[in-house]
N, C-alpha and C positions, 0 to 999 in steps of 0.2 A: 244846248242838245237834251231833249227829254228821253228818257230812257221807256220806249214803248211799254216795256214790261212793268215797268213802275205805275206808268200812267192805268193799266189795263189790272193791276194787282187784285185778288178776288178779298171779299168780306169776309171774316169768319163766323160760319154758320151755327146758330144755336146748340142745332142736332149734334154737331161733332163735339162741342162741351158737354153733353149729355152722354155721348159716346164715351168720353174719357172721365165721367165722373167729376168734371171741374164746375164751379160755377162763380159768377162775376162777372164785371161790365170789361168787356175786351177793349183794350188800349192800342192803337198800329205803335209801333217800335220807331223811333225818328231815325235810326240809323239802319243799314242794310239797304236791301233790294226792294222795302214797302211792304215785303211780305210775312211779316212776323207780329204777333200781337202778343202784348201782357194780359194774362187772365187770371188774377188772385196770386198764388205762389207758383203758378205755371207760366211758361212760352209755346206760344203757340207758331209753326212755321208752313206756311204753303210749299208743297213740294211736286215739282214738274212730276209726270209720269215717267219720262227717261231717267231720274233723279233717283226713284223710289226702292229701288234695291238696293244701293246705295244706304239710303236713311236707313230703312232697314236692319242691315248688316252692321252699320255703326251703332244702331240701338242696342244688338245683341251683345256686341263689344263693350260698350259702356256702361252696360247694365251691371254688371258686376265688377268692372275695373278697378282696382285697388292703388295708389300709386302715392308712395308717402311725399310730405309737404306739397301735396298737389290736390286742389277740388276740382271734382268729375261732375258736373251735374247728368242727375240721372233722367235715363229717358221715361216716359211714360207711354205705358199702354191703356189702350180701351179695355171695357168692361168685357170685352169677348177675348182678350189677348193680341190685338192687332195694334202693331206701332204705328201704324197709317190709317186714316180713316178720311174718306173723299180727298183724297190729296191733302190732309192735315198730320203732320205729324206735331209730337207733343214734349218737353221735358220740364223740368223741374227748375225753377228759378232762382239763380246764383247771385250773391251781390257784389258789388264793385265797379269798377270803373276801368276802360281801357287808357291806354297812355304809357307807351315803353321809354319817354324819354326820361332817362335816369334810372332806369330800370333795367339795361340791358344785361346784366349779370344774374338777375335774378330771374330773367325771362328764359337767358341760354339754361343754365341751371333747372329752370320748369322742362326746358324741349329735351335737356337729357334724361332726368327723370322719367319722361313719358314716355320716352323710345326705347330705353332700356326694357320698360313693362312689355312695350308695344315690339318687342322683337319676337317675340314667341307666336306672334298671331300669324297665320299663314297669309297668302294673298288672296282676298278674293276675287272671283271670276268677274264681277262688273270692272275692274280698274283697267281689263284689257280692250273692254266694251266701251268704255265713255266717250262721247261726244260732247265737249264743250270748249269752251277758251282756253281754260287751264288744262285740260286734256291733251288739247293740240301743241300748248306751246312746252307741255313737259315733254311729250315726243320729240318737237323739235330741237331742247335742250340737250336730250341725251341722243341724237344721231338717229332716231327711229324713223323719223320722216324730215321731209324736205319741205319749205316753204317759201314762197316769192313774199316780202316784206311789202307793206305800203311804199311807196316812193319816200314819204317824210321821215319812215324808220329805216329805210335802209343803209344810213351810213352808220348808224352804232350798231346794227346788226351784223354789219359787214365785221367790224371792228373787233367785236366781240368773238364772231368765228374764226377769224386771223390769231387770237389768244390759245385756242383750245390745244390741249396735247393730250395726248391720252395717258390714264390715270389708274391706279391702284385703288378703287375706291372703298373695298370692302364690301359686303354680300346687301344686297338689298333687305328690305323688309317695311313694314308700315309704317309710314311716318305722318305726320299733321305738316301739311306743306302750306300753312299759313300762321304760322303762331303770332308774329310781331303786333296784330292788332286786335287778337282773339285770345289774350291773357286777361282777365278781370283779377284786380287789386282793391284790396278792402284790409283796413286797419286792423290788426290783430286777428288774420286770417289767413290760411294761405291762400297763393295765387289760385284762380279757378281757370281752367281750360274751356274754351266753348267753339262753335262752330267747326266741327271738324272736319277738316280736307285730307282726306287720305289719299297718300300716293306712294308708289312702291320704289321706294329709292335708299342709297344708304342713309345712316341716321345722321350723319356729320352732314348730310344736304339738305337736313330739316334747319340744321343752326345756319349755313350759308344763306337759306333764303331767309333768315330773319338777318342777316348782317346785309345782304343786299336790299332789304325794304328799308332797314334802319339807315342806309346810308340814302337812299334813293327819294324815300317818302319821309321820312322821319329828321332828317337834318342831322344824323349821328355823324361824330367824326372817322378818321382814317384807324383812330384806336380800337373802333369795335371790331376791325378784322383780326386783331390781336387777340380778342376777348372770344371771338367765336373759331378761332383756329385751333384744332385739335391733333389735326393730320399733316402730313406734310404736303398731302396734295389739296388743301384746303382753299387755295386760289384757285385751282381748277375746280374745285366745286363752285365758288363765287361765280367763276364764270359763267358756268353753265346755268345757275341761279337768277344771274342778271338777264341771260338771254329769256329764260322761263317768264319772267316778269314781263321784259320788251315784247316777247310773242303773245304773251295773253294781253297786254294793252293794246298791240296791232289787232287782234283778231275782235275785241272790243271796240276798237272805232270804225274796222271793218263792217261790224254788223249794228253799225249807228247805236250803241248802247252805251259807248263813252265818247265825249268831245275830244277831238284833237287839240292836243296843247304842246306849242314852243316849250313851252318852260320844262314841260315832263322829257323832253327828249333832252334838254340840258342837264337836268338830273342824272338822267341815264350817263350822258359824255361826261361830267364830274364823277359819278362812280367809276365808269371806265377808266378813266383818269387814274383814280388813286389805285386801281388793281395793275395797271400798267409799271406805276411807280415800285408796288410792291416787287413785281414779277424782274423787273431790271435789277430792283437791289438785289434780289434772289442770284440772279446771273452774273452779278457783277462778284459776290462772294464765292460763287463756284469756278470765277476765273473762265480762262480761256477755254 
């Protein structure tokens, strides 16, 4: 199934390059949603109208953010001081490649260093107003809204909901809710964080999403749960992270932006089985 948004993705106009003071040949990025271009030492990304407030906010935060041991690509502003020009935003190019396999400790360390610095950033207004598959999934995971999932995804969704318990999860803060595939690695350089996906949740929830992604999509083993766990309620955060990923998949399939896959449902069921095993072990240790 072809994503209609990819098929209709716009070309980068030359006047936008001029506005940002960038010269060079625009080359469409092979990864992502087909809306990003490399031009010289800059990366340009097309931004839908409803997401521009988020992009501008992210640019103001990351423009001066310093995180020890982490590279942060700096946002570019136009000659007139704007972060978005005609629907296009730009940032500096940072070298490296994705690929979390074998790097989970480094990814989790990067997550914790980043979130420690982000803990002082107040919650922006757009967080409560977002409309997207991921925003819906985030609210479902935290019981802020309810949803009727597609029939194909109902069984894993109900399994996960049955595992939910109340938790003492700590204070919410700004987190990057999509780190596993958005850290670049390059020999001799610190890891670089890209494609910031802000959410207002506990810091450890960012780690739980990393663990969920690792098990569901990157073939990580059960030991990743131990690497990610820093709180007694981590398994409950992981349950919510799996719901977040399952429902975002549900919404993307519903909107025909992603094809349905039995294999992906199997991956979710595999992850759920690992969580059930850990919860059962914990209960046996507590005793009757």
